[in-house]
N, C-alpha and C positions, 0 to 999 in steps of 0.2 A: 353414431360412431364417426370419429374424425378421419378425414382422408386428405393427406398432404399431396398436393399435385407434384411437387418436386421429388417426392419419395416414391410415387406410384410406379415409376419406371423401374426403380431399384427393386421394389417388391416383386415385380413380375419376372425378374431374372432368376428367381429362386422358386423351387417347387414346394417348399415347406417353410413354415415359420422358423423351425429349429435350425434349418440350414442357413437361413439369412442371419439369424441371431448369432450363430456361432461365427459366421464370417465377419460380422460387425465386431464381435468381441475379440477375435483373434488378430484383427488388423493392428499391426504394431505401430502405434503413433508416436513412439518416443524411444530413447536409447538408455534411459537411466534405470539401474537395477536395484534401487534402494529398497524396494518392497519384495525382492525375489525370495529372500529367506522366509519372510512372513507368509507369502503365498505358498511356498513349498511346505511349510509347517501346516498350513491349512489343508493342503491336499493330503498329507500324510495322516493327520488327525481324522479327517473325514472318512478315510478308508478304514481306520482302526476302530472307530466308534461304532457300537452296535446300533441297530435301527430301533430307537426308542424315542418317546416324546421328549425326555430330558436331553438326550444326545442331539436330537434335531433342534431343540431350542438353543443349546450351547453352540451348535454349528451356525445357526442363523445370527446369533449374537456376535460370533467371531467375524462373520462376513461383514456385518454392519460396521464393526470397528475398523476392519481393514479398508473398507470403502471410504470411511471418514478420514482415515489417516493417509491414504494413498496420495502421493505427490508426483506421479509420472504416468503418462498414458499407457506405457507398455505394461506396467504393473497392474493398472486398472483393467486393461484388456484381459490379462490372465485371470484376474478375480472374476470378471464378468463371464469368461468362458467356463470357469469352475461352477459358477452359479447356474449356468445353463445345463451343464453336464450332471450336476447333482440334483436337478429338478427342484431346486429350492423355490422357484417362482410358481411352479405347478402345484406344489404342496401348500403354498401360501397365497391364495387368490385375493390378496389385499394390496393396497397401494404402497405400503411402508417400504418394502425392499426395492420395489421399482423406483420409488422416489429417491432412495439412496443412490442408486445407479445413475439416474438422470442427473442428480445433484453433483455427483462426482465428475461426470463427463462435462457438465457445464462449468464446474470450477477449473477444470484443466483445459478450457477453451476448445472443446470438441462438441460444438452444438449439433452438428448433423447426427452424430452417434446418439446424443441425448434425445433428439427428436425421433430417431428410429426406435429407441427403447419405449418411448411414449406411444408411438404408433402401434407397436406390438402389444402394449398394455391395453390400448383401445380395442384391438382385434381380439384379445383374450377375454374381453367383456368385463375387465376390472375397472370399476368406476374411480375417477380421480377424487382426491379429497382436497381440503383447503391448502395443503402443502404442495400438492402436485402442480397445480396450474401456475402459481407464481414462479416456480422453477422453470416450467416449460416456456413461460413468457420471456424469461431471461434468455433462454436458448434461442427463441424466435428473434429477439433483438440482436443477439450475437450473430445470427446468420442472415439478418436483414430480410427474413421471409415474412413480410407483413400480412400477406394473404393467409398464411397459416395461422397468424395471430388472430385474424377475424374468425377463423373456424374454432379456435380455442375459446374465443368469446362466446360463440354459440354453445359450446360444451358447458361453459360456466353457467349460462342461462338455463340450460336443460337440467343441470344438477343443483340449481339454486345457489350458486357460489358467486354470482356477479357482484353482490354487495359485500362480499368478504373484504376486510380491510386490505389485505395484501394482494388479492386478485384485482380489486378495484384500482388501486394505485398502479398495478402492473399494466392494466389496460389503458389507463390515462397516459402512462409513459410510452407505451407501444404506439398509440395513435399520434402522439406529439412527435415522436422520432420519425414517424412516417410522413410528417407534415400535414396530417389530417387533424387540424385543431378543432374542427366542427365536431367530429366524433369524440375527440378527447374531452371537449367541454360537455358534450352530451353525457358521457360516462361519469363525469364529475358532478353534473347537476342532478342525475337520476337518484342519487342517495342523499336525502336531506340530513341523515345522521352520519355524514362523512367524518373520517378521522384525520389526524395530522398528516399521515402518510399520503392521503389523497390531495390535500392542499400542497404538500411539498412536490408531489409529482406534477401537478398542474402548473405551479409556479416555475419549476425547473424546465418543464417543456416549453413554456412561453419564453423564458429567458434564453434558452439554448436555440430557440427558433427565431430569434431576432425581434421578439415582441416585448421589448424591455418595459415599456410604459404599462402594458397590460399586466405584466408580471408584478410590477410594483403596486399597481392598483389592487390586484388580487391579494397581495401581501397585506396591504392596509385593511382590506375587507376581512382577512383572516384574523388579524389582531383585534378588530372590532367584534369579531365573533367569540372572542375570549380565549383563543388558542395562544399558547406560549411557544415561540419559535425555538427550534433546535439547531444544531450545527448544519444539518442538511438545508434547512430554510435559509440560514444565513449565507451559505455559499451561493445559492441560487440568486438571492436578492442582491448581494454585493456584485455579482456578475452583471445583473440588469442595471444596477445603479451606476456601475462603471461605464456602461455603454452610453448612458445619457449624461454622465458627468455631474451627478447630483451630490455635491459635497455635504450639504446639510444632512441628507439622509445617511450619507457615509459616516458622519460623526455619530449619529444615533446608533447605527449598526455596530460601530466600534465598541460602544458601551455594552451592547449585548454580548459581543465577543469576549470582552473583559470579564463579564459575569460568568460566561461559560468556562473561561480559563480558571477562575477561582473555584468553580464547582467540578473541576477535573473532567469536563465534558468536551473540551476543545480538542481540535485535531489540526494537523499540518495544513490540510486543505482549506480550513476556515481562515487561517492567518495568511495563507498564500493569496486567497481571494481578496483579503483586505489590502495587502501590498499592491496587488494589481489595481484595485479600486483607487487607492490614493495616487498611484502612478498616473492613472488616466485623468484624475482630477487635478494633476499638477502639484500635488503636495508630497514631494519626495522626502521631505523632512519627517512627515508622519509615517510614510512607508518605511523609512529607515528605523524609526522607533519600534514599529511592529516587528520588523526583521530582527532587530537587536534583542527584542524580548522573547523570541522563540527559543524554546529549550532544544528543539530539534528542527533541522532544515533538510529539504531535499532539493533536487535539481530545479524544480519549479519555483522554489523560493528564491534561489539565485537568479534564475531567468527573469522572474518578474521584476527584480531590482534592476538588472542590467537593461531590460527593455524600457523600464520607466526612466532611467537616466538618459538613455539614448534618445528616447522620444522627445525629451525636453532640451536636447543639445548639450547635455552634461557628459561629454565624451570621455574626459579624464576619469570621472567617477565610474562610468560604465566599464572602462578598461581595468581600473583598479579592482572593481567588483569581480570582473571576470578572472583576474589573476588570483584573487583570494579563493574563488570557487575552485580553480584548478588545484590550488594547494590543499584545500579541504578534501577534494576528491582523491588526491594522491594519498592522503592520510587514511581515508576509509579503505581504499584499495590495498594499501600496505597492511593495515590491521587485518583485513580479510585473509591475505596470504599468510601472514604471521600466525594467525589462529589455525589455519588449515594445516600448517606444518605438523603440529602435534595431533590435532583432532582427527585428521583424515590420513596422514601419511606416517605418523609415528616418529617424526624427525624432531629431536630435541634441539631447540634454538641454541646457537653458540653466541659468543660474545659479539661477533660482528653483526649478527641478526638483531640483537638487542640494540646495538649501536645505531643501526639503520632506523629502527623505530623511534629511538630517542631523538635522532636528527630530524625525522619527519614531524614529530610532535613539536619540536622546538621551532623549526622553520615556519610551521603553521601558527605559532603563537599559543599552542596548547601546553603551557608549561606545567600545569598540575598533573596532566597525564604523563609528561616527560619525567617529572620528578618521581611520580609513583612507579614508573617502570624501572628507573635507576635503583630505587630503594627496594623493589621487589625482585630484582635479578638474583638468580641462584649463585652468581659469582660477582666479585667486586668490579665496579666500572673502572676502566683505565683512563689515562689522560686524554686519549683521543675522543672518547665519548664525552667527557667533561668539556673538552675544548670545543667540540661541535655545539654543545648546549650553551656555552658561554658566548659563542659567536651569534647564536640565535637571540640571546638576551640583549646583545648590543643592537641587533637589527630591530627588535621590538621594544627596546628601551625598558627592559624589565629589571629593576634594581634588586628586588627581593631575591629572585632566583639567581641573578647574577652574583650576588654576594655569597649565596649558598654554594654555587658552583666554584667560585674563586677560592673559598675556604678548602674545599676538597682538592682542588688543583695545587694549592700551596703545600698541602700535606704530601702529595705525590711527587711534585717537582719544585722543591724549595728554591732551586736555582733559576727558575723560569720567570724573568721579569715581565714577560708578555702578558701574564695574568693581570698585573697592576695596570699595564697600559690599557687593556680592554675595559677593565672595571672603571678606570679613570675616564675613559671615553663615555661610558654609560652615565656616569655621574655628570659629566659636562653637558651631555645632551639634555639631561633633566634639570640642568641649572643648579646642581648641588656642588657649589664651588668650594665649600669647606671640605667636603669629602675628596674633591679633586686634589686639593692641596695636601691632604693626608696621604694620598697615594703617591704623590711626588716625593714626599719626605721618606716614605717607606722604600722607595726605589733607590735612594741615595746610599 
């Protein structure tokens, strides 16, 4: 039976398992009430249902659903407290429901509570299964309690789970994060029939631990063993590759990333690692191509580009990239608040709200979204909205949308020659001198 040293003192403070469990469950770790109605419904239904096998099964299923959907600690604490009071765990001496609770606490970054649940599971004599230990290992890493991790390894050996694919990769990651590469390698070598997850865990551990050359050598060994790399492998190897500036290997890895993109297995992290890799190798042209080809970007994508430019003395490019990142961030923030108006507060957007969003899209150069919003508005756009969008077209030299906006502005304000002036400027910037002359004739 496992004994956590850092939990032992807490266990001694309470005279019974139930008292401590309830205290853990009732600890209000958050303030969000999104699950309050669902939990209340659970409590009501559990009181109304008769005590029968079918009702007990329905109750257990409802609890499992609520645990998987819970997105705040306070709601999770209420569900956990209900589970204890209803004696659901006592009537089900199996790992399933305890796994769900541990997983929920781990997902909401409450590792100590997750470990407490596991400690009580061990005290109750409920054996772990192949799903329990990987979750517990995750919470051990979250809390940096590596001594507890070694004890979990002993439990895995006792129950014959040490060679389970997910347990094995978890132990490798645990030891690598603790800086104990000897035990990490030992856990890796003990299973001759290791899976891709174990290779990925060992390569990632070496790369993150500053052993880049070893990580690359192990990657080459993995490929010779017939394994096909996935996005997790690629991220770790590109990180190692960037540390030593191996451009030849970088180009080969880019090919794998391109194949992953075509097979819809690529993710943002993979492309961010490629941007960072090319930046460290001094190939910002290739980094920019990767960045430009990304369908979705996050802060790390922009940061990798900015750092890459700055690292090689391209100050103006770094500053321009930072400016673009701010504009993109403002758009996302604006969209979030705009959506919240109706979804959460029931406020119907008015013309000025739509105007703000159109202006944000236009200033960021996202003209398709700006046009889509104008056309989808429940009211007609006015000259102010079209004027803002036309100004953005001049800024970004967008002829197509500029002509579309100018047409609508002319219908609204036939007397306004400023439309011709701005459209003429857009043509001039793009070197469309024939169109510039046509605008001058129209203004006479």
